[in-house]
C-alpha positions in Angstrom: -46.4 228.9 165.3 -48.4 230.9 163.0 -46.8 231.4 159.5 -47.6 234.1 157.0 -46.7 233.9 153.3 -45.9 237.6 152.9 -45.8 241.0 154.5 -49.2 241.7 153.0 -50.7 238.6 154.6 -49.3 239.5 157.9 -50.7 243.1 157.6 -54.1 241.4 157.0 -53.9 239.9 160.5 -54.0 243.4 162.2 -56.1 243.3 165.3 -55.7 239.5 165.8 -54.1 237.6 168.7 -51.2 235.7 166.9 -50.6 233.0 169.6 -48.3 232.1 172.5 -44.7 231.1 172.8 -43.7 227.9 174.7 -43.1 228.2 178.5 -39.6 229.1 179.5 -38.1 228.7 183.0 -36.0 231.7 184.0 -33.1 230.4 186.2 -30.9 232.1 188.8 -28.0 231.2 186.5 -29.5 233.1 183.5 -30.4 236.1 185.9 -26.8 236.2 187.2 -25.5 236.2 183.6 -27.8 239.0 182.6 -26.7 240.9 185.7 -23.0 240.5 184.8 -23.6 241.5 181.3 -25.6 244.7 182.2 -23.9 245.6 185.5 -27.3 245.6 187.2 -26.2 243.6 190.3 -29.0 244.8 192.6 -29.5 242.2 195.4 -33.2 241.6 194.6 -31.9 239.9 191.5 -28.6 238.3 192.5 -28.6 237.5 196.2 -31.0 234.7 196.9 -30.2 234.7 200.7 -30.9 238.4 201.2 -33.8 238.4 198.8 -35.6 235.7 200.7 -36.2 238.2 203.5 -36.8 241.1 201.1 -40.1 242.5 199.6 -40.6 239.7 197.0 -39.7 236.7 199.1 -36.9 235.7 196.7 -34.9 236.9 193.8 -36.8 238.4 190.9 -35.9 238.7 187.2 -34.8 242.1 185.9 -37.5 243.8 184.0 -35.1 244.5 181.2 -34.2 240.8 181.1 -37.9 240.1 180.6 -37.9 242.6 177.7 -34.8 240.8 176.3 -36.8 237.6 176.0 -39.4 239.2 173.7 -37.6 238.7 170.3 -37.3 235.0 171.0 -40.8 234.7 172.1 -42.0 236.6 169.0 -40.0 234.2 166.8 -41.7 231.3 168.4 -45.1 232.8 167.8 -45.0 233.9 164.2 -43.0 233.9 161.0 -43.2 235.9 157.8 -42.0 234.4 154.6 -40.4 236.5 151.9 -38.8 239.0 154.3 -35.2 240.1 153.9 -34.8 241.5 157.3 -36.6 242.3 160.5 -35.2 244.9 162.9 -36.4 246.1 166.3 -37.6 249.7 165.8 -38.3 250.4 169.4 -41.0 250.3 172.1 -44.0 252.6 172.4 -45.0 251.6 176.0 -43.7 249.2 178.5 -45.1 248.2 181.9 -44.1 245.6 184.5 -47.3 245.1 186.6 -46.0 242.2 188.5 -42.4 240.8 189.1 -41.2 237.5 187.6 -39.8 235.3 190.5 -36.6 233.5 189.6 -37.5 229.9 188.8 -40.9 230.7 187.4 -42.0 229.8 183.9 -43.0 232.5 181.5 -44.5 232.7 178.1 -45.3 235.5 175.7 -48.6 236.2 173.9 -48.7 238.4 170.8 -51.4 240.7 169.3 -50.8 242.5 166.0 -52.1 245.9 166.9 -51.0 247.8 163.7 -49.1 247.9 160.5 -48.0 250.8 158.4 -46.4 250.5 155.0 -43.1 252.5 154.6 -40.7 252.8 151.8 -38.6 250.0 153.4 -41.4 247.6 154.3 -43.9 247.3 157.0 -43.5 248.9 160.4 -45.5 246.7 162.8 -46.8 247.2 166.2 -47.2 244.0 168.4 -48.4 244.0 172.0 -46.5 241.4 173.8 -47.9 240.2 177.0 -45.6 238.1 179.3 -47.4 235.8 181.6 -46.1 233.9 184.7 -47.3 230.4 184.9 -50.0 230.1 187.6 -50.5 233.9 188.0 -53.4 236.0 186.9 -51.8 239.3 186.2 -49.2 239.8 183.5 -45.6 240.4 184.4 -44.9 242.6 181.4 -46.9 244.4 178.7 -44.9 245.9 176.0 -45.9 247.6 172.7 -43.1 246.6 170.4 -42.2 248.1 167.1 -40.5 246.1 164.2 -39.6 247.0 160.7 -39.9 244.0 158.3 -38.1 244.7 155.0 -39.1 242.9 151.8 -36.3 241.4 149.6 -34.7 243.9 147.2 -36.0 246.9 149.2 -33.5 249.4 150.3 -33.5 250.0 154.1 -34.6 253.5 155.0 -35.7 254.4 158.6 -39.3 255.5 158.5 
């Protein structure tokens, strides 16, 4: 994990690759739980028997589940000291070039692509790339936006 002493130090890393998270296995049980929580019960995610004869040769992870893994991956890649609060601000662009097969191991890589100071702190852009172990092409590329608020700073949406 890469640690930064302040928002200013983090901002100084703009343009740099920040590192990778650990590998995480995505199980059918976790996919089923995500499907139940979101109501996305499409057979390509939750029916291993039918999916075995489908277009992907087995069940695949929901794209939105892959996105839902990003905050934990980011926390495993970098930390910023002297921050009161970090909030998801949104996404600029998301692509799913390849599916994630259930049972595969994934990890995230982070590149700090931009930082902009705001009255509340720093609005940061991090390109997260989710890799599937043993595969060449990424499963997800997402340009994430996060607002990091310094202690004692009032929260105001930029």
